[in-house]
N, C-alpha and C positions, 0 to 999 in steps of 0.2 A: 612421535609419527610413525604409524606401522603401516608395511605393506602389504599388500596381500600375494603371495607365490605361490603357485602351482610346482610342485616338486614332484619330478619323477620317480619313482622307487617302487622296489622290489617286495611284493608282497606274496609269500610263499610259492616263491619261483615263478610268478608273470607280474605283467605291471599293470598299475593302478596309478591313478593321477586323482590327488585331493589336495583341496587348499591347504595350505600351511602359512599361518599368520606367524612373521618375525619380524623383530625389531629393527629397523631400517639401518641403522647403525651399528648392526649387533655387533661380532667378535672381530670382523676386520679393521675397527679401528680402536680395540683394546691392544695396546701394543705387548701387554705380558699376557701370557697363557701358560696355564698348564694340566695335563692330562693327568685324569685320576682313571685308573683302572682296577677292578674290583676281582683282584685274584684268585682271593681267597674263598669268594662263595661258589663251591664244588656239588652243590644239590641242584635237582634237576626239576623243582620245584620255582617259576618264576614268581617271583615277588612285586605287588605291586605298590606304587608309592611309597616305598622303603624308606625311613629316615635316616640315613648313613652318617655316620661321623665324619667329617673330615677334619685333621686337625695341620694347620700352616704354623710353621715354626723360623725361624733362623737355622735350624739343623737340615733344612731342605737345602739343595745346592741350588743356586742362584737365587734363591727367595731373599727380599728384603724389604721389611716394611715402609721403608725410605720409596718403594715403587708405586704405593699408593698416593693418587694425586688428587682425590675431592674428600677432604676432612679424613676422619681417622680411616672410614673401609667404605666409603659411600660408594664408592666405585667397583665393589667388588660384584663379582656375577659368576655366574653358574648353568651351563648348559647340556644339553644331550651330547653324544658324540658327534652329531652332524652340526653343532655350533650354531642351530637356527633356532631350536627349541630353548625358552630360558627356564629354568629349575627354581620352584622355590626353594628359599633356604631361610635359617635364623641363625643369627648370632649368638653363641652362649655365652663364649668369654673370649675379650681380646686383650691380649698382652703384647706390648710392643716390644716388650723386655724377654718374652721368653714364646710361648705356645698360645697359640687360639683356636679356640673351640667351635666349628659351624656345624648346624644340622642340614642336611641337603634332602630334598625329597628327591629320590631317584626314581622314575617313572617304571621301571621295567629291572629288576636286579636279577641279571643271570649270572651264569659264569663268564668272566672276563669281559663283564659290562663295563663300559666306560663312561666317563662324562668328563667336561672340562671347566676348570675356573679359570677367570681372568679378570685382568686389573689394570690400573694403571692409565686412566682416562681423565682428564680435568673436566670440572663442570657437571659433575653428577651429583644425584641425589640418592638417598637411601631408599629402594622400592617399597611400595605399601607393603606388598604381600610380606615382607622380611620381617615386620612388625605386630602384623595382623593375626598370626595364627595358621595361615596358610599352610607352612608346612607339615602338619598335624591333621590335614583332615582325611587322613585313611583310617576312619572309624576309631580313630581317637576319642574318648572320652574327656579325660585329662593328663595333662604331662606336666611334669614339677621337676623343675631342674633342682629345684631345693639347696640354691645358692646364696639365697637373701642374706645378709648382715642385718644387726639391730633387731628389734621387735616388731616390725612390720610384717605387712603380708604377706603370704608364700603363694605366689602366682602361679597360675594354669595356663600353659602358653597356647594353651587352642583356643577357637573361635568359643568355646562353651565358658569360658571364666567361672570353671569353679574353683575361684580362689580360696584361700580358707579364711575361716569364721574365727578360729582362734588359735592361738600360737605361743608356746613357752619354750622352745627350742633356741638353740644358738649354734652361730655358723662354726662351722671346724672344717678339715681336710677335707676333701672329697678321695674320691677313686677315678671316676671319670675325666672329671674337669677339675679345677683347684679347689672347689669348695663346695660342703655337703652340709646336712645337719646333725647335730648331736643330740643325742636325747639320755637324760641322766638319771632313769629310772621310775620318775614322777612326772616326765612332760610328754606332751603330744602335738600333733597338728590337727585339727577338727575340719573336716571338709563339709561341703553338703552333700547331694543326693547326685555323686557323680558314678556309682555303680550302675551299670546294668543287668536285674536281676536274672532274664532268661538266657542269658549269653555276656561273657566278661574275658577278660585278660587282665591280671594283676602283674607287674615285675618292677623289679628294683635293685638295686646293689645297696646289699647290706654288710655292716659290723659287727656281729652280735658279741656284746661282752656280757651281759645276764639274759637268762631266757624270758619270752614275751612277745607280744604283738607287735606283727610288722606293719601290714594293712589290711585292717580290719573294720565291721561294721558296730554298731551299737546294740544290735540284738540277733542277728540272723545267718552274718558269714565270717568268717576269719580264717586268717594266713599268719602263722606262727610260728614261732620256734619253743614249746614246751618240752622240757625235761631233755632237751639237747638234740631232739630232733624236728626236721622241717615237716609242717603239717598245714593241713586246709579241709576246712568242712562248711556243712550247712545245718543250720536249726535245730543246733544243740549237738548235732554228732562231729565234733571239730576234728575228728581226727579220718576223715573217712578217705583221706588219702596221705600217705606217711613216707617218710624216707626212714629206711631201715637203718642206713648209715649215720653216723651220729654227727652233727652239725659242727664245723669248725669254731673255735669260739678266738678272737680277736684278729680274722684276716676278713677280708672283703670276697663275698660270695653276692654271683648274679642269680637271683630267684624268681620264679614265676608261678602261677598256676591261672588255667584256662577252665572255662567251664561252657557246655552248651548243651541246653535242657532239649534240643530236638534231636539228640543224637543219642543212641543206645538208653533211651528213657532218661537220659540225665547224664552226659561224659564230663568227670573232674581229672584234671590231669596235672603233675606236678614236675618241676623243672628245678633243677640246680646246676649251674654251670654249664646252661645248653643243652643239659642231657634230662630227658625225662627218667623220673626215681620212681613216680606212682600212677599209678589210674584207678579208677573207679568205676561203674554204670549204675544206673537205676536210681541217680542221685537226684532228688527233688529240689527243686529253684528255691534258694533262700526267698522268704516273703520279704515282701516290704521292708526296705532298712532307708529313712533318711539321712542320718548322719555316719559318715565313715572317716578312720581315723588312718594318719600314719602314728604308729608306735603306741597303739593304745586299741581295746576293745571297751565299748560301753564306756568309755570316759575313764578307763581305769585299766587295771590287767596289763602294766605298763611292760616297756622293755628299755634296755640301757644299750647305747653302741651309735652307730652312724647309718644314716641312710643317703644313698645320691641316687638321684634319676629315675623315682617312682612314677609308673604311668597306669594309667585304666585306659583299657580298649572294651567298646560295645559290642565285640565278638572274641568269638574263641581262637585266637592266635594259632598259627600251624606249629608244627614242632620244629620246620626250617625257619620258621619266621622268630622263633625264641632264639634256636643256637645261632642265626645271623646277626640279630641284637646282641648276643653275648659276644660272638667272635669279633664283630665290628669295635664296640666298646673295649673288649679286654685286649685285645691284639689286634690293634688297629692298624700296624704296619703290614701286619700278615694278611689282612683282612684284605688292604688295596695297597698299591703303590701309586706314590705321586712322583711327577715329574717326567721327563727334565721342564724345568722352565723354560719357557722359548720365549723370544724378543722378535716380535715382527715377521712371524715364519707363516707360509701359507698353511691351509687344511683340506684333506682331500679326502674323499671317500669312494669305494666301488659302491655304482648303483644299480649293478642286476645286467642280464645280458636277456637279449630277445633275437627272434628269427633266426633260429639255430638250424640250420641243415646240414647235412654231411660235408659240406663243403666250406662251410661259412657262418658268420654270427655277427651280431651286432653289441659292443661292449660300450656300457655306461659306466660314467663319474660322476661323482658331483662337488664342484669345486668349492667348500664354503666359506672360506677366508683366501683372499690373494696375500695378507700378510701386508706390510710397509713398504715395498716394492713391487716392480711387474714382475709376473709370475710365469712360467714355461710348465706346462704338463706333459706328461708319459704316459703312455698305455702300454705296460709290458705285458707280453701275454708269449705262451708257447706249453708243450706238452709236459713239460716240468715244471714245478713251482721255485722260481728262482726267490723267494723271498723279498729280503729289503737290499738285494744288491743287484743292481741293475746289470751288469756284466753275466750275472747267471741267467738272464732271460733268451729266448731265441729271438725273438722279435720285440720292434719298438713303434709305435706310431706315436708324433710328437704333435703339440699343440702349442705353436709359437706364443712366443711374450709379444704383447699383454694380455691374459687371460683375464676374463670378470667372473664374478661368482655367479654359478649357475650348472645347469647340466651340459657333460661334455658326451658326444657318442662318436664310435669309429668303426666303419663297418671293416672286418677282417676276413683274409680268405685262408683255410685251412686244407693242408697238403695232405692229410692222413684223415680216415675215416674211423670209426668205431673206436675210438680213444679218448682218454680225458684230457681236457684243456684246462689252463690256469691261466688269470691276469689278475695285475695288480694296478692301480692308479700309484703315480707319484706326481708332486708339485714343488716347485723350486723356485727362490727367489735368492735375492744378494744377502738375505738374514740366515736363510739353512734350507734344508732339505725336508718334506713331508711326505712319509707314503700312507696309503691308505690303510687301515689296522690290520688286515689280514689280505691273503690270497683268496680269490673266489674261483670255484670250479666249475665248469658244464661239459657235456660229454657231444663227441658230434657222432652220435648214434641213436638208432632207433630205440623209443620204449614202445611195449606192445602190452594188450592184458587179453586173458581168458579165464572165462568162467569154467575153473577145473574143477569145482562141486555148483554145478548151476542148480540143485535143487536142496532146498531148505524147507521145514515145516515147523511150525508152531508147536507142534507136539515134541516134547524133550526137553527144551526147543532142538532140531536138529541144523545145525547152521549149515551157509552156503561160503563159497568161496570164490575170488577173483586173483587171479594171481599176474603179477607184473613181470614182464621181463626188459633186460637192458643185454647190450653185448657183454662178453665174458672178456674184452680187452679193455674195459671203460669201468672199473669195479674200484680203481684206486681209492675213491672216496664217496661218502654217503650221498647219496641222490635222492633230492625229493620231488617226490611225480606229485601232481596237482592233477583234481579231477571233478567233476561235478557228478550229482547224482538225482536222477529221475526215476519215470516209472509208476506202475498205479499203485505201489506200496508206499507208505509216506515215511521218509527220515526221519527216525527220533520216535515214532508214535507205532510203525509196523515192526521195527527192528531197530536194534542199538544205534546210534547216532555216529554216522561214519562223519569225517572231520572234513574233508575236503581235499587233504595231504597224508601221503603214505610214503614214507622212508625206505629205500634200498639201502641196506646197510654196508659201510665199504666192505670190500673182499667178497661183496657177494652179488651175485647176477637177476637173484629174482627176489620178490617180496609178495606177501599175500595180502588181501583186505577182507576181512571175515565179515558176513552177514548174519547179526545173530538175529533172530524174529523175537518179537515180546509177544506172550500168550497173551490173548486179550478175551477169547470163548465167543467172539463175535462172528458170526457168519458171515464172510467176506468173498469168499470164492478164493480161487488162486490169483496171486499178486506177484508183481516183479518190480526188483530192485534193478535199475539200470546205470553202470557206472562208465563216465566218458572221461578219455584223457583230457587235459587241458593243457595250455603252453607253458613250458618249464627250461630249465636248463639242460635240452636234449629235444632231441626230433620226435612228434608223434607221429607213429607209426602206423601200422594195418596189420592186425586189425587194434582201431583205436576206442572200441565199446565193449561191453558184453554184460549179460543179464542173467540175473539169480531168480527163479521163481518160488515163490512163498505158499506154500500148501495151507490148508485151515485143517484142524482135526476133524474127522468124518464120523459123523455120530458121537462115540463117545471113545475118550483117548485115556489112557493112565501111564504114569511113572511112579518107581518107587515100589511096586507093588505087585502082587499077581494075579491074573485074571482070570476068573474061571465061569465057563456057562453052567447053570445050573436050570434047566426048564426053560421059561421064558426069561429068566432074569440073568444080569451080568453083574458077578460078585467080584469085588477087589479086596483082597487080603494087604494089610498093612500091618508089620510086625514093629517099623519103628516110626517112618514117615513115609508120606507120600503125597500126590497131587492128580486128581483127575477134572476132567473138562466135561461138562455137557452142554452139548449144542442146544440153540433154542427148541428144535424139534424133537428131542430126543430125551428118554428119560434111563434112570439107572436105579438100582438097590445096590447099596455098598455093604459089604460087612468087615468089620474094623474089628482087628483086634489089636487095643494099644500094648505098648509095652518099651521099656526103654526111654521113657520120656517124649514117645512119640507122639506127631499131631497129624493132622490132615487139613490141607489147604483146599476148598473147593471153591472153583471159579465158575460162577452161574453167568451165564447169558450177560458178560461184562462184571459184574459183581464180584467180589472176594467176600468169602466168610471163613474164619478160624475157628475150629471145635478143637480144642487140646484132651489126649487122652480117650478117644472115643472108644465105644466098648457096645457093640450090638449093630441091628441093622438099621440103615438109614435109608429111606427114597429120596431121590432128586429127580425133579421132573425140569427139561430144561425151561428156563424163563420165569422160575418161581424167585422169591426174594429172599430163600435162606435154607436152613436143613432143618427138618422136622423128625 
């Protein structure tokens, strides 16, 4: 049975309401719970639907396979840190005498993102998503754990089911999980049309004994180790990217290659052990290739060694994604920390702040699990961060036992203005104490905005600037300032997109929002971009809005060259490169002296035309469809 819960949550510093579907008997009725925090992911990119490897074993303090109460592992579940959103997972290997390996789809992987595993409930059946490939829906074409024994099929774990059509390899010891596939120099695994030609990623763990093909096609794409170097290429050019360093023989290596035909005329990038080792541009995409192989090219050109966890994606994965896969699999206990295992304890999170004034605010928490006993909740707050030590906080608001799952709020009165305040919720019952993951900060001070450079132009382009201000005594922490955008100019069309949130860094009292016009050569007249402050973890002060004007080019505008008037004509001389604009009602003659590989880009009444190494006199009239 499902219940629909409207959860009040913080979105970019202000509150919104959104329907959230949760399982009615979610984590509250699972007796055993274990948090998992990805402390080792230190990149700025947020990875969406990342398949993280979670390892469960008797080496974890407090963990025991005897805690599972529904068959082998049918009561295993994973959720996000709120314990309300269930996550897709797939059990790769389950060994009650050792380590078990589970792939969990993490919705948003950021530094210190956390999820939760829970188990120990009677009468449960394995969720459908755990066996139907749902874990691998993030643009994966084929995922092969390569742990099959005997002479049967090698299975694709995704919903695409690109299972092997032929196989003569044998099971051997693996790197990630206990088992992989061994190739003896004349064996292969044959797949169907698993690769997407216009954009793809290939990755695997390999232990090369003798050189040969790792993940290649039947005629148009190769990923291989010839002559002791990792290489990849298309359409007969098999070393378009190559690692200059010698490839280690007899050791496990993580290898990957990505390709995107839409970037730089076709970009091919090569990775080894999470690091990019080669890249090339202007690479034509491989032509159609309906057969693909592990361990072979065109059904021959074999290699000898082992392959574990081979994957094909239908997109070019980012360098951060490749690195995270390598780290998560090679150094699992560094990439993520597990535990402690909890028995019947509550769980709570900070859920934002609203109604901030110079003298007060409303604090929100969300009690997601009450645990197996009556629960009391505390809201700790003050001008210093007391962490997870109750005695270090200046103030406490109490929600008496027994509390139920849901949102909690409390109004507080502040004694001092223009400083930073902190708060953190805590829940406790007879089984233990649980704190919110981190403390949350807000300022009892005003934020204002001024257009410090109020004039922008499409010529150049010349940017405009808004400056945000906060009190100098409230700079302890970074502050996310929320804003809305209006005016006669269109966000993302007439100027580069403004996101709606601007950070003021820790230690700084100001930050800027830059308006960068987009030159379109349309006669639009002067337009405006207005920014208005929105509610957040601060007081919206006055002025709360400001405006930047964006001017059109007048008649003819040029950058990157020298302008000369000769008689009735205007000449622009470019020795390397430059841009000129002709408005719909104007005309210009341009003298271009090419040199140093120069080029001229003309934007004429909204159209763009490129002429390389122009030499001579060219007349351009506003509104015509080209250069003559």
